[in-house]
C-alpha positions as CSV (number, residue, x, y, z in Angstrom):
1,M,-41.5,-11.9,10.4
2,I,-39.5,-11.8,7.2
3,F,-41.9,-14.0,5.4
4,G,-44.9,-12.1,6.7
5,T,-43.4,-8.8,5.6
6,L,-42.6,-10.3,2.2
7,R,-46.2,-11.5,1.7
8,N,-47.6,-8.1,2.9
9,T,-45.5,-6.4,0.3
10,L,-46.7,-8.8,-2.4
11,N,-50.3,-8.3,-1.3
12,S,-50.0,-4.5,-1.6
13,E,-50.2,-2.5,-4.8
14,I,-46.4,-2.6,-5.2
15,D,-45.2,-4.3,-8.4
16,I,-42.4,-6.4,-7.0
17,T,-41.1,-7.1,-10.5
18,K,-40.3,-3.4,-10.8
19,I,-38.1,-3.5,-7.7
20,N,-35.9,-6.2,-9.2
21,T,-36.5,-7.6,-12.6
22,N,-34.2,-10.6,-11.8
23,I,-36.0,-11.7,-8.7
24,K,-37.5,-15.2,-9.1
25,L,-40.1,-15.4,-6.3
26,N,-42.7,-18.2,-6.3
27,L,-45.5,-15.7,-5.9
28,D,-48.4,-18.2,-5.8
29,R,-46.7,-20.4,-3.2
30,I,-45.8,-17.4,-1.0
31,K,-49.3,-16.1,-0.9
32,S,-50.8,-19.5,-0.2
33,F,-48.3,-20.8,2.4
34,Q,-49.5,-21.0,6.0
35,N,-47.1,-18.7,7.8
36,E,-47.3,-20.1,11.3
37,F,-44.6,-21.6,13.5
38,E,-46.0,-25.1,13.5
39,N,-46.2,-25.3,9.7
40,L,-42.7,-23.9,9.3
41,F,-41.3,-26.3,11.8
42,V,-43.0,-29.4,10.3
43,S,-42.2,-28.3,6.7
44,Y,-38.6,-27.4,7.2
45,G,-37.5,-29.3,10.4
46,Q,-36.0,-32.4,8.7
47,K,-32.3,-32.4,7.9
48,E,-33.0,-34.2,4.6
49,T,-35.2,-31.3,3.5
50,L,-32.7,-28.7,4.5
51,D,-29.8,-30.6,3.0
52,K,-31.5,-30.5,-0.4
53,L,-32.2,-26.8,0.0
54,F,-28.5,-26.2,0.9
55,L,-27.4,-27.9,-2.3
56,S,-29.7,-25.7,-4.4
57,C,-28.9,-22.5,-2.5
58,Y,-25.1,-22.9,-2.3
59,G,-24.7,-24.6,-5.7
60,F,-23.0,-27.8,-4.3
61,E,-23.3,-31.2,-5.8
62,E,-23.0,-33.0,-2.5
63,I,-23.2,-32.2,1.2
64,P,-19.8,-31.1,2.6
65,D,-18.4,-32.8,5.6
66,Y,-18.7,-29.7,7.8
67,L,-22.5,-29.9,7.3
68,K,-22.7,-33.7,7.6
69,Q,-21.1,-33.5,11.0
70,K,-23.4,-30.8,12.4
71,E,-26.8,-31.4,14.0
72,Y,-28.2,-28.2,12.6
73,A,-31.8,-29.0,11.6
74,P,-34.7,-28.1,14.1
75,F,-35.7,-31.7,14.4
76,E,-32.2,-32.5,15.7
77,T,-31.6,-29.6,18.0
78,Q,-32.5,-29.7,21.7
79,Y,-35.1,-27.0,21.6
80,G,-36.1,-27.1,17.9
81,W,-34.5,-23.8,17.3
82,A,-33.7,-22.4,13.8
83,E,-30.9,-19.9,13.2
84,P,-30.5,-17.4,10.4
85,F,-28.9,-20.1,8.3
86,I,-32.2,-22.0,8.3
87,S,-34.0,-18.8,7.4
88,K,-31.8,-18.4,4.4
89,L,-32.6,-21.9,3.2
90,I,-36.3,-21.6,3.8
91,L,-36.6,-18.3,2.0
92,H,-34.5,-19.6,-0.8
93,D,-37.1,-22.3,-1.3
94,F,-39.6,-19.5,-2.1
95,G,-37.2,-17.8,-4.5
96,L,-35.8,-15.1,-2.1
97,L,-32.1,-14.5,-2.0
98,G,-30.1,-13.1,0.9
99,D,-26.7,-12.6,2.5
100,L,-25.5,-14.4,5.6
101,Y,-22.7,-12.9,7.7
102,L,-21.0,-13.2,11.1
103,V,-20.5,-10.1,13.1
104,N,-17.2,-10.4,15.0
105,G,-16.8,-14.2,14.6
106,H,-18.4,-17.6,14.8
107,N,-20.0,-18.7,18.1
108,I,-18.9,-22.3,19.0
109,D,-22.5,-22.9,20.3
110,S,-24.1,-22.1,17.0
111,Y,-25.8,-25.0,15.2
112,A,-24.7,-23.6,11.8
113,P,-21.1,-24.3,10.9
114,A,-18.8,-21.3,10.2
115,E,-18.4,-22.3,6.5
116,V,-22.0,-21.5,5.5
117,F,-21.4,-17.8,6.2
118,Q,-20.2,-15.5,3.5
119,K,-17.7,-13.5,5.6
120,I,-17.0,-12.0,9.0
121,I,-17.7,-8.3,9.5
122,D,-17.3,-5.8,12.4
123,F,-19.9,-3.5,13.9
124,E,-19.0,-0.6,11.7
125,K,-19.5,-2.6,8.5
126,F,-22.7,-4.1,10.0
127,K,-24.0,-0.5,10.5
128,T,-23.1,0.4,6.9
129,L,-24.9,-2.6,5.6
130,L,-28.0,-1.8,7.7
131,F,-28.1,1.8,6.4
132,E,-27.8,0.6,2.8
133,H,-30.5,-2.0,3.4
134,F,-33.0,0.2,5.0
135,G,-32.2,3.1,2.7
136,K,-34.1,1.3,-0.1
137,D,-37.9,1.2,-0.5
138,H,-39.9,-1.9,0.5
139,T,-37.1,-3.7,2.5
140,L,-37.5,-6.8,4.6
141,P,-36.5,-7.3,8.3
142,V,-32.8,-8.2,9.0
143,M,-32.5,-11.3,11.3
144,I,-29.8,-11.4,14.0
145,D,-29.0,-14.2,16.4
146,D,-26.4,-14.7,19.2
147,S,-27.1,-18.4,19.5
148,L,-29.6,-17.9,22.2
149,I,-32.0,-15.2,21.0
150,S,-33.2,-14.4,17.5
151,L,-34.5,-10.8,16.8
152,C,-35.4,-8.8,13.7
153,I,-34.0,-5.3,13.0
154,V,-36.6,-3.2,11.1
155,G,-34.9,0.2,11.1
156,I,-31.8,2.1,12.0
157,S,-30.8,5.7,12.7
158,S,-27.7,7.5,14.2
159,T,-26.8,10.7,15.9
160,I,-23.4,12.3,16.1
161,D,-22.4,15.3,18.3
162,A,-19.2,16.8,19.7
163,I,-19.0,14.3,22.6
164,S,-20.2,11.0,21.3
165,S,-22.2,9.1,18.7
166,T,-25.1,6.7,19.1
167,T,-26.9,4.2,16.9
168,T,-30.6,3.4,17.3
169,L,-32.0,0.1,16.2
170,L,-35.7,-0.6,15.9
171,I,-36.2,-4.1,17.1
172,A,-39.1,-6.5,16.3
173,D,-38.9,-9.1,19.1
174,P,-41.0,-12.3,18.8
175,H,-40.5,-13.3,22.5
176,V,-43.8,-11.9,23.7
177,E,-46.7,-13.5,25.6
178,I,-50.1,-13.4,23.9
179,S,-51.3,-11.0,26.6
180,G,-48.2,-8.8,26.3
181,K,-48.2,-5.1,25.4
182,G,-47.1,-3.9,22.0
183,D,-44.0,-2.1,23.2
184,E,-42.8,-5.5,24.5
185,G,-42.4,-6.7,21.0
186,L,-41.5,-3.5,19.1
187,Y,-39.0,-1.2,20.7
188,H,-35.9,0.8,19.9
189,I,-32.5,0.3,21.4
190,V,-29.8,3.0,21.6
191,L,-26.2,1.8,21.3
192,N,-23.1,3.7,22.1
193,E,-20.3,4.4,19.7
194,K,-18.9,0.9,20.3
195,G,-22.2,-0.8,19.5
196,N,-23.1,-1.6,23.1
197,Y,-26.4,-1.3,25.0
198,V,-26.0,1.3,27.8
199,E,-28.7,1.5,30.4
200,S,-28.4,5.3,30.7
201,L,-29.3,5.6,27.0
202,N,-32.3,3.4,27.2
203,T,-35.1,4.3,29.6
204,H,-38.0,2.6,27.8
205,P,-39.1,-1.0,28.4
206,N,-37.7,-3.8,26.2
207,L,-37.4,-7.5,26.3
208,N,-33.9,-8.4,25.0
209,G,-32.3,-5.1,24.2
210,K,-29.7,-5.6,26.8
211,R,-28.2,-8.5,24.8
212,L,-27.2,-6.0,22.1
213,M,-23.5,-5.8,22.9
214,F,-21.8,-5.7,19.5
215,E,-18.3,-4.9,20.8
216,K,-17.5,-8.5,21.9
217,V,-20.6,-10.7,21.3
218,N,-20.7,-12.8,18.2
219,W,-23.8,-12.5,16.0
220,M,-25.2,-14.3,13.0
221,V,-27.0,-11.9,10.7
222,Y,-29.2,-12.5,7.6
223,F,-30.0,-9.8,5.1
224,P,-32.9,-10.9,2.8
225,R,-32.7,-9.1,-0.5
226,L,-35.5,-7.8,-2.8
227,Y,-32.8,-5.9,-4.8
């Protein structure tokens, strides 16, 4: 989703060099790359490939022990899954930078080691970053992952009244059958002031919105940057 949005932006009339003069995107490769799961999986599934990208992305001269000891590459994992850490490495290969955070803390079930994340933030800080991110023009989806489900956030809004405050996230969810309806893959989730899904606030259909319980659940989040 992030890559597709990036390519759609490049294929539009927007001059991306005017968004950020320091951006070093490989424009020709982005436009020609076959953005399908099978191609991404084959191209970036090997640990050797990802280790090389890690060295380039993080500025290391050799792979640290905390990464050597982790089976984090899709070819190694039980289901072939890729977390936000993998997305950061892949997009780095196309010249796109981004920030990788933990919300609340590190999940022991994560394939990515805690050391690859920049810092731990809470829900309030996460909201602030989302508003800053989507407050700019031509932004990319933000990827979130609780070690079981990966989703993209594509928008945010909030409401405050005398009784309570809520946050609404617009979710792009890839876990949709080919025959599924559009609202199964694109829906909004209303969270209470603590960042939790509450059924009474959400009467519309959704696939994985009930997983959005930011008060206690640990999340990995990736903010791709065009700025």
